[in-house]
TIRO-2110 file (N, C-alpha, C; in Angstrom, 1 decimal):
// TIRO-2110
0.8, -1.2, 0.0, N, 1, A
0.0, 0.0, 0.0, CA, 1, A
0.9, 1.2, 0.0, C, 1, A
1.1, 1.8, -1.2, N, 2, A
1.9, 3.0, -1.2, CA, 2, A
1.4, 4.1, -2.2, C, 2, A
0.6, 3.7, -3.2, N, 3, A
0.1, 4.7, -4.1, CA, 3, A
-0.9, 5.6, -3.4, C, 3, A
-0.7, 6.9, -3.5, N, 4, A
-1.6, 7.8, -2.8, CA, 4, A
-2.8, 8.1, -3.7, C, 4, A
-4.0, 7.7, -3.3, N, 5, A
-5.2, 7.9, -4.1, CA, 5, A
-5.7, 9.3, -3.9, C, 5, A
-6.6, 9.7, -4.8, N, 6, A
-7.3, 11.0, -4.6, CA, 6, A
-8.3, 10.7, -3.5, C, 6, A
-8.7, 11.7, -2.8, N, 7, A
-9.7, 11.5, -1.7, CA, 7, A
-10.7, 12.6, -1.7, C, 7, A
-11.9, 12.3, -1.1, N, 8, A
-13.0, 13.2, -1.2, CA, 8, A
-13.2, 14.0, 0.1, C, 8, A
-12.6, 13.5, 1.2, N, 9, A
-12.7, 14.2, 2.5, CA, 9, A
-11.5, 13.8, 3.3, C, 9, A
-11.1, 14.7, 4.2, N, 10, A
-9.9, 14.5, 5.1, CA, 10, A
-10.3, 14.7, 6.5, C, 10, A
-9.8, 13.8, 7.4, N, 11, A
-10.0, 14.0, 8.9, CA, 11, A
-8.6, 14.1, 9.5, C, 11, A
-8.3, 15.1, 10.2, N, 12, A
-7.0, 15.3, 10.9, CA, 12, A
-7.2, 14.8, 12.4, C, 12, A
-6.7, 13.6, 12.7, N, 13, A
-6.8, 13.1, 14.0, CA, 13, A
-5.5, 13.1, 14.7, C, 13, A
-4.6, 14.0, 14.3, N, 14, A
-3.3, 14.1, 15.0, CA, 14, A
-3.4, 14.5, 16.4, C, 14, A
-2.7, 13.8, 17.3, N, 15, A
-2.7, 14.1, 18.7, CA, 15, A
-3.8, 13.4, 19.5, C, 15, A
-4.6, 12.6, 18.8, N, 16, A
-5.7, 11.9, 19.4, CA, 16, A
-5.3, 10.4, 19.5, C, 16, A
-5.6, 9.8, 20.6, N, 17, A
-5.3, 8.4, 20.9, CA, 17, A
-6.6, 7.5, 20.7, C, 17, A
-6.3, 6.2, 20.5, N, 18, A
-7.4, 5.3, 20.3, CA, 18, A
-8.4, 5.4, 21.4, C, 18, A
-9.7, 5.4, 21.1, N, 19, A
-10.3, 5.1, 19.9, CA, 19, A
-10.7, 6.3, 19.0, C, 19, A
-10.3, 7.5, 19.4, N, 20, A
-10.8, 8.7, 18.7, CA, 20, A
-10.5, 8.8, 17.2, C, 20, A
-9.3, 8.4, 16.7, N, 21, A
-9.2, 8.4, 15.3, CA, 21, A
-10.2, 7.5, 14.5, C, 21, A
-10.5, 6.4, 15.1, N, 22, A
-11.4, 5.4, 14.5, CA, 22, A
-12.8, 6.1, 14.5, C, 22, A
-13.2, 6.6, 15.7, N, 23, A
-14.5, 7.2, 15.8, CA, 23, A
-14.7, 8.4, 14.9, C, 23, A
-13.7, 9.2, 14.7, N, 24, A
-13.7, 10.3, 13.8, CA, 24, A
-13.9, 9.8, 12.3, C, 24, A
-13.2, 8.7, 12.0, N, 25, A
-13.2, 8.1, 10.7, CA, 25, A
-14.6, 7.6, 10.4, C, 25, A
-15.2, 6.9, 11.4, N, 26, A
-16.5, 6.3, 11.3, CA, 26, A
-17.6, 7.4, 11.0, C, 26, A
-17.5, 8.5, 11.8, N, 27, A
-18.4, 9.6, 11.6, CA, 27, A
-18.3, 10.2, 10.2, C, 27, A
-17.0, 10.4, 9.7, N, 28, A
-16.8, 11.0, 8.4, CA, 28, A
-17.2, 10.1, 7.3, C, 28, A
-17.0, 8.8, 7.4, N, 29, A
-17.4, 7.8, 6.4, CA, 29, A
-19.0, 7.9, 6.2, C, 29, A
-19.7, 8.1, 7.3, N, 30, A
-21.1, 8.1, 7.2, CA, 30, A
-21.6, 9.3, 6.3, C, 30, A
-20.8, 10.3, 6.2, N, 31, A
-21.2, 11.5, 5.3, CA, 31, A
-20.8, 11.3, 3.9, C, 31, A
-20.1, 10.2, 3.6, N, 32, A
-19.6, 10.0, 2.2, CA, 32, A
-20.6, 9.0, 1.5, C, 32, A
-20.5, 9.1, 0.2, N, 33, A
-21.3, 8.2, -0.7, CA, 33, A
-20.4, 6.9, -0.9, C, 33, A
-21.1, 5.8, -1.3, N, 34, A
-20.4, 4.6, -1.6, CA, 34, A
-19.3, 4.8, -2.7, C, 34, A
-18.1, 4.4, -2.5, N, 35, A
-17.0, 4.5, -3.5, CA, 35, A
-16.1, 5.7, -3.2, C, 35, A
-16.6, 6.7, -2.4, N, 36, A
-15.8, 7.8, -2.1, CA, 36, A
-14.7, 7.5, -1.1, C, 36, A
-13.6, 8.3, -1.1, N, 37, A
-12.4, 7.9, -0.3, CA, 37, A
-12.2, 9.0, 0.8, C, 37, A
-11.9, 8.5, 2.0, N, 38, A
-11.6, 9.3, 3.2, CA, 38, A
-10.2, 9.2, 3.5, C, 38, A
-9.5, 10.3, 3.8, N, 39, A
-8.1, 10.3, 4.2, CA, 39, A
-8.1, 10.7, 5.7, C, 39, A
-7.5, 9.8, 6.5, N, 40, A
-7.4, 10.1, 8.0, CA, 40, A
-5.9, 10.2, 8.3, C, 40, A
-5.5, 11.3, 9.0, N, 41, A
-4.1, 11.5, 9.4, CA, 41, A
-4.1, 11.2, 10.9, C, 41, A
-3.2, 10.4, 11.4, N, 42, A
-3.1, 10.0, 12.8, CA, 42, A
-1.7, 9.9, 13.3, C, 42, A
-1.5, 10.3, 14.6, N, 43, A
-0.2, 10.1, 15.2, CA, 43, A
-0.2, 9.0, 16.2, C, 43, A
-1.3, 8.3, 16.4, N, 44, A
-1.4, 7.2, 17.3, CA, 44, A
-0.6, 6.0, 16.8, C, 44, A
0.4, 5.6, 17.6, N, 45, A
1.3, 4.5, 17.1, CA, 45, A
0.5, 3.2, 16.8, C, 45, A
-0.6, 3.0, 17.5, N, 46, A
-1.5, 1.8, 17.2, CA, 46, A
-2.5, 1.9, 16.1, C, 46, A
-2.4, 3.1, 15.4, N, 47, A
-3.5, 3.3, 14.4, CA, 47, A
-3.4, 2.4, 13.2, C, 47, A
-2.2, 1.9, 12.8, N, 48, A
-2.1, 1.0, 11.7, CA, 48, A
-2.9, -0.2, 12.0, C, 48, A
-2.7, -0.8, 13.1, N, 49, A
-3.4, -2.0, 13.5, CA, 49, A
-4.9, -1.7, 13.6, C, 49, A
-5.2, -0.6, 14.2, N, 50, A
-6.6, -0.2, 14.4, CA, 50, A
-7.4, 0.0, 13.1, C, 50, A
-6.8, 0.6, 12.1, N, 51, A
-7.4, 0.9, 10.9, CA, 51, A
-7.5, -0.4, 10.0, C, 51, A
-6.6, -1.3, 10.1, N, 52, A
-6.7, -2.6, 9.4, CA, 52, A
-7.9, -3.4, 10.0, C, 52, A
-8.0, -3.4, 11.3, N, 53, A
-9.1, -4.1, 12.0, CA, 53, A
-10.5, -3.4, 11.6, C, 53, A
-10.5, -2.1, 11.7, N, 54, A
-11.7, -1.3, 11.4, CA, 54, A
-12.2, -1.7, 9.9, C, 54, A
-11.2, -1.7, 9.0, N, 55, A
-11.5, -2.0, 7.6, CA, 55, A
-12.2, -3.4, 7.5, C, 55, A
-11.5, -4.4, 8.1, N, 56, A
-12.1, -5.8, 8.1, CA, 56, A
-13.5, -5.8, 8.7, C, 56, A
-13.7, -5.2, 9.8, N, 57, A
-14.9, -5.3, 10.5, CA, 57, A
-16.1, -4.5, 9.9, C, 57, A
-15.8, -3.4, 9.2, N, 58, A
-16.8, -2.6, 8.6, CA, 58, A
-17.1, -2.8, 7.1, C, 58, A
-16.1, -3.4, 6.4, N, 59, A
-16.2, -3.6, 5.0, CA, 59, A
-15.8, -2.4, 4.2, C, 59, A
-15.3, -1.3, 4.9, N, 60, A
-14.8, -0.2, 4.2, CA, 60, A
-13.3, -0.5, 3.8, C, 60, A
-13.0, -0.4, 2.5, N, 61, A
-11.6, -0.9, 2.1, CA, 61, A
-10.5, 0.1, 2.5, C, 61, A
-9.5, -0.4, 3.1, N, 62, A
-8.3, 0.4, 3.3, CA, 62, A
-7.4, 0.3, 2.0, C, 62, A
-7.5, 1.3, 1.2, N, 63, A
-7.0, 1.3, -0.1, CA, 63, A
-5.5, 1.7, -0.2, C, 63, A
-5.1, 2.5, 0.8, N, 64, A
-3.7, 2.9, 0.9, CA, 64, A
-3.3, 3.4, 2.3, C, 64, A
-2.0, 3.4, 2.5, N, 65, A
-1.5, 3.9, 3.8, CA, 65, A
-0.1, 4.5, 3.5, C, 65, A
0.1, 5.7, 4.1, N, 66, A
1.4, 6.3, 3.9, CA, 66, A
2.0, 6.7, 5.3, C, 66, A
3.3, 6.6, 5.4, N, 67, A
4.0, 7.0, 6.6, CA, 67, A
4.5, 8.4, 6.4, C, 67, A
4.0, 9.3, 7.2, N, 68, A
4.5, 10.7, 7.1, CA, 68, A
5.5, 11.0, 8.2, C, 68, A
5.8, 12.2, 8.4, N, 69, A
6.8, 12.6, 9.5, CA, 69, A
6.0, 12.5, 10.8, C, 69, A
6.3, 11.4, 11.5, N, 70, A
5.7, 11.1, 12.9, CA, 70, A
4.2, 11.0, 12.8, C, 70, A
3.7, 10.6, 11.7, N, 71, A
2.2, 10.3, 11.6, CA, 71, A
2.0, 9.4, 10.4, C, 71, A
0.7, 9.0, 10.3, N, 72, A
0.3, 8.0, 9.2, CA, 72, A
-0.9, 8.6, 8.5, C, 72, A
-1.0, 8.3, 7.3, N, 73, A
-2.2, 8.7, 6.5, CA, 73, A
-2.9, 7.4, 6.0, C, 73, A
-4.2, 7.3, 6.3, N, 74, A
-4.9, 6.1, 5.9, CA, 74, A
-6.0, 6.5, 4.9, C, 74, A
-6.2, 5.8, 3.9, N, 75, A
-7.2, 6.1, 2.9, CA, 75, A
-8.2, 4.9, 2.9, C, 75, A
-9.5, 5.3, 3.2, N, 76, A
-10.5, 4.3, 3.3, CA, 76, A
-11.6, 4.6, 2.3, C, 76, A
-12.0, 3.5, 1.5, N, 77, A
-13.0, 3.7, 0.5, CA, 77, A
-14.3, 3.2, 1.1, C, 77, A
-15.3, 4.1, 1.1, N, 78, A
-16.6, 3.8, 1.7, CA, 78, A
-17.3, 2.7, 0.9, C, 78, A
-17.8, 1.7, 1.7, N, 79, A
-18.5, 0.6, 1.0, CA, 79, A
-19.8, 0.9, 0.5, C, 79, A
END
């Protein structure tokens, strides 16, 4: 997962710890249409594991993930 896709909405969850990045993502995904992409930026070290599990449990596809300077960007496609 390294190609950066285009996205329709962005959530900045930097400085927030689990479960807040996931909760913010869940809320933002509810506002998107099927097929649209959400970008979530997080500094929580456990967020990679959390977003992989969230994707599996909800059916929203984790299409890409980037490592930024002390943070991560996750791209979720709304189911």
